[in-house]
C-alpha positions in Angstrom: -19.1 4.1 6.2 -15.1 3.4 6.0 -14.0 2.0 3.2 -10.6 1.7 1.4 -10.8 1.9 -2.8 -7.6 0.4 -4.0 -7.3 1.2 -8.6 -4.4 1.6 -10.7 -3.1 -1.6 -11.2 -2.9 -3.3 -14.6 -0.4 -5.0 -16.3 2.8 -4.0 -17.3 6.1 -5.3 -18.5 9.0 -5.8 -16.4 10.8 -2.6 -16.1 8.0 -1.4 -16.3 5.8 1.4 -13.9 2.1 1.7 -12.1 1.1 4.0 -10.1 -1.1 2.5 -7.7 -4.0 4.9 -5.3 -5.3 4.1 -2.1 -8.6 6.1 -1.4 -10.8 6.6 1.5 -14.4 8.0 1.5 -16.4 8.0 4.8 -12.9 8.7 6.9 -10.0 10.8 7.1 -6.9 8.9 5.5 -4.7 11.3 7.3 -5.4 10.4 10.9 -3.9 6.8 10.0 -1.0 5.6 9.2 -1.3 3.5 6.0 0.4 0.0 5.3 0.8 -1.4 1.6 0.3 -5.2 1.2 0.8 -7.1 -1.6 -0.8 -11.2 -2.4 1.0 -13.4 -5.0 -0.6 -16.4 -6.2 0.2 -19.3 -3.6 1.9 -17.1 -1.4 1.4 -15.4 2.4 0.7 -12.0 2.5 2.9 -9.4 2.5 3.9 -5.7 4.0 5.2 -3.8 1.1 5.4 -0.3 2.1 3.5 1.9 5.0 3.6 5.8 6.3 3.2 6.6 9.8 0.0 8.6 11.0 1.3 13.2 11.5 5.2 12.1 10.6 6.7 11.2 7.3 8.4 8.2 8.1 7.8 5.2 6.6 9.0 1.9 5.9 9.8 -0.1 3.1 10.4 -4.2 2.2 13.7 -5.0 1.4 12.2 -6.3 -2.0 11.1 -3.1 -3.0 13.4 -0.6 -0.8 15.3 2.2 -3.9 12.2 0.8 -6.8 8.8 1.6 -4.7 8.0 4.8 -3.2 5.2 5.4 -0.7 3.3 9.3 -0.6 0.3 11.0 1.3 -2.0 13.4 -0.3 -4.2 14.6 2.8 -6.2 17.0 0.4 -7.4 14.1 -1.9 -7.4 11.9 1.0 -5.4 9.7 -0.8 -2.2 7.3 -0.9 -0.2 6.5 -3.7 2.4 3.9 -3.8 4.5 4.4 -7.1 6.5 1.5 -8.1 9.0 1.6 -10.4 11.0 -1.1 -12.4 9.1 -3.8 -11.7 10.0 -7.3 -12.2 7.6 -10.4 -12.3 8.3 -11.2 -8.7 6.1 -8.4 -8.0 3.0 -9.7 -9.5 0.2 -10.5 -6.8 -2.9 -7.9 -6.1 -1.8 -4.9 -3.8 -4.1 -3.7 -0.6 -4.1 -1.0 1.4 -5.0 -0.9 5.2 -5.2 1.0 8.0 -5.2 0.8 11.6 -6.2 3.1 14.8 -6.8 6.6 14.3 -4.2 8.5 15.0 -1.9 6.1 16.4 1.6 7.7 17.5 4.0 4.4 17.0 6.3 4.0 13.7 4.1 2.4 10.8 4.2 -1.4 10.5 4.7 -3.8 7.8 3.3 -6.1 9.4 -0.8 -6.9 10.4 0.6 -8.7 13.7 -2.8 -8.9 16.4 -4.8 -7.1 13.8 -3.0 -3.9 13.5 -5.1 -3.4 10.6 -8.4 -3.5 11.0 -9.2 -1.7 7.5 -8.7 -3.0 4.3 -9.4 -2.1 0.5 -10.8 -5.0 -2.1 -6.8 -5.0 -3.9 -6.0 -4.4 -7.1 -4.3 -6.6 -9.8 -0.4 -6.0 -10.3 0.5 -8.3 -13.6 4.4 -8.0 -14.6 5.1 -10.3 -17.5 6.8 -9.3 -21.0 
């Protein structure tokens, strides 16, 4: 059974860092593009960062560029989101998701037309002093 599990969230002060993990079981995460999304209270879910299948191309939302980095470890079957210089605006539940296997197109920060088919349960990130 295909499963994604996020971890690494928590409470951090402004300016701090967290590293989120998205671990896959039941399938090979390296066969998929992976997206990180977040949803703040009262707001719509938004794409944060993504990494394409097979190529090293990544994309990030303007609000996190220069602060967040997405990376893969195919041996550990895990994708990471390193988050630095966190601000209260980064607070929310963070989800990872995958779409079709071995899709050669560039990854997207949009979940249009159900592009991302499998989601984790999310991990809470709270940035507050």
